[in-house]
N, C-alpha and C positions, 0 to 999 in steps of 0.2 A: 504493499500498499504506499506508493511514492510516487511523486513526480520530477523528473528531470529536464530542464532546458538548458540550451547552448545555444553561444553566440559569437563571431569573430568581428573583432574589428581592428582595422588595421594592424593584423596578424598578432594583437592581443587574442586573448580568449576567456570567456566568461562562461561558469557553469555555475548551475541554481539548482538547488535538491530540497525539496521538502520531504523531511522524513515523515512517514507515518506509522503510530505505532498502539498498542493498546493502551489505555488508561493506567492500566496497573503496571506495565513496564518502567522499569527503574529509569531516573533521568540520567541520561548521557553525562560525562564529563567534558567539558568543552574542549577545542582543537588543544593539543599540545604538542611539541618538537619531541620525534623519538630520531635516533640513531640506529635503521635497520641493516645490518649487513653493509656498513659503512655510509650508508645512505642517509642525509637528512630529509626527515618526511614531517607534514602537519597532518593529523588527523584527531579527530573527535573520539573517545572511545565507550562501548557500550558494555557497561558493567557486568550485565547479567551474562555475556558471553565473552568478555574481555577483547572484542576482536572491535571492527568499524566499517561503515558503509562508504564511506568516502573519505579520500586521500589525496594530497599533492605532495611533491618531490622537488627537491633540487634540481633536478634534470627537467623539471616542467611536464613531468609526466603526472597525471589526475586520473583516479580511477573511483567510479560509484557504482555501487550493485543493488538492485532492486531483485524483489522476491519474484518467482515466476510461478503463479500459482494455476496456470493452465495445462502444467505436465505434471506427469509422475515421479516422484524422486525415489532414490534407492531406497530399500528397505535394510532395518536393521539401524543399529546407533549411529547416529551422523554426528559431525563437527560444526560447529558454528562457522558460516558461511562467512561471516566478518574477520575471521582468522584467515581466509584465505586472501582476502583486500589487503589486510594487514601484511603479510606476505610478501603479497606482489609489489606492494609499494616502493621495495627498493629497487625496481628494475628502472634502467635509464631509458627505454625506448616503449613503445606499444609493441616491438616485433620480439623482444627479452621479453614483456610478459605475456605474451601468446606463447612463447619455445618453454615460458616458466609453467604456465596453466596446462600445456600437454604433459608435462612431467611431474602434474600431480598427481594425486589419487582422487580424482573427482568425484567418485562413488561413494565418498565420504561426506559429500556435501550433497543437500537438497536442491531442488532445481533454481536457477538464477538467468537474470540478466545482468552481464557488467560491460560497462562501459569505460573506455578508455579515450584520454584526449592528451594530445601532444605536438611535438614537431617531429617533423623529419630531418634527415641528413642536411638538406639545404636550407632548414629552417623554417619550413614550412608547417602552419596548421594540419594535422591531421585528427580523425575519430574513428575507432572500432568498435565493434559490439559483438560480445559473442553470448550464446544462451546455451545455457547448460539445460537439457531436458531429464537429467535422471540419467538417460541413458547414452545421450552422445551430445559433442560438444560443435556447434556450428559459427558460421560467422555470418551477421545479418547485418543491413543497412537501413539506417535510421534515420528519419526527420525529426527535430525539434519542436515541440517537447514530445517525451515520451511519458507513459504511466503505467503502473500495476495495481491492483488492487483484488481482493480475495473475495470482494463481494461486487457483485453484478459487473463485471470487468467490462462487457461491450459496452452499457450505457456510460460507466463511467468513463473510459477512455473515449468514446464518441463526445461527450460532454467537454471534456477538457480540450480535446482536439478542436472540437467548432468554436469555444472560446477562444484559442488561440489563433484561429483564423478568422475570428471579427475582432481582434485586436492587432496594435501597429505590430508589436514583438520585435522593433528595428532598432532599440538601443537596451542600453543597463535598465535602465528606468523603468520602461516599458516592461521587460520580462520581470523585475521586481513586482510590478504591480499585479502581473499575471498572479506569480506565486503567493500573492497575499489574496487573491479574488475570491468572493463565495458566490459568484454567479453559477450558474442562473440561483442558486440560494445556498444558505449556508448549510452545507449538509455532505453525504458522501459523495456527489456528484462534483463540489466545488475543488480546485487545484489547492486549495486552502480549508482541508477537509475535515469536518466535524462529524462524529456519530457518536450515541450513546458509549458505545465502548471502545471507541479508539479516536484519535484525531492526529490533524500533523503536527509535531511535537517540537520541529524545529526548520529552521530553513538556513542551509549554506549557499555562500557565495565565493567560487573561487574564482582570482581573477590572476591569469598566469602572463608576463612578458619575457622579452628576451632576457631581463636585468634580475625579474622578483618574480614570486609567486605569493600571492596574498590570499588569505581564508578569513573572511568575514562572515561571522556565525551569529545567529538568534538561536539562544537555548530555549525558546519558545514558541508557542505557535505562529507561524508566519505573518499573521494578522494582528497581532500584541504590539504592544506600544515598546516593550523592552529593546534596548538599545542594541547592536549588533558589538561583537566583540573583535579585535582583530589582530591577527598572527600573520609573522612572515618570513619568510627564507630568500637569503640572496643566491642567486642562481649561479 
């Protein structure tokens, strides 16, 4: 239950991510800097699984994971998908992240969609998405925004895409408004999601350029007045 959007502005890229979770889940820890396999990374931490759903690193590689509810997960005990993101956050490029995933035991994880954002060898923006069905890993092409939902997925996805098509979505301010939106109503259909049992619990905004990576994080519903906390890495 999440929504991710991205845009490129003069080869800077921006990733916005609404994390939707059960109201009973523990509050995540705000982004902090970690050194993982000699790579400096920024990521929030989910204390329930000790992993993360979104990260950015000193090489300009950013990752975010959404649960994939429309397929079958492997049987038996599973490892938190957030630990996979945490491990992959040490990779320098999208290609290295792909190779690391191929070498991972994906059968340990429930199904997911994993989006990667970064720069190629020529310094140009690139984006890639992988989907793990529980049996097979495939690469897919996506357009912004992309969403997941465990409840009425087709209606939720259609509603959020329709809103994006009605809005400008041309700059950072436009995309931020989209992620704070309650259209068509404050419900499971809106990008800023609210249900009796779950809601959008945080908004992440990653901004990466050739010199720095910034992580702006609101540890509350996107529609709230709570200010963003900002962390940064020098590239």
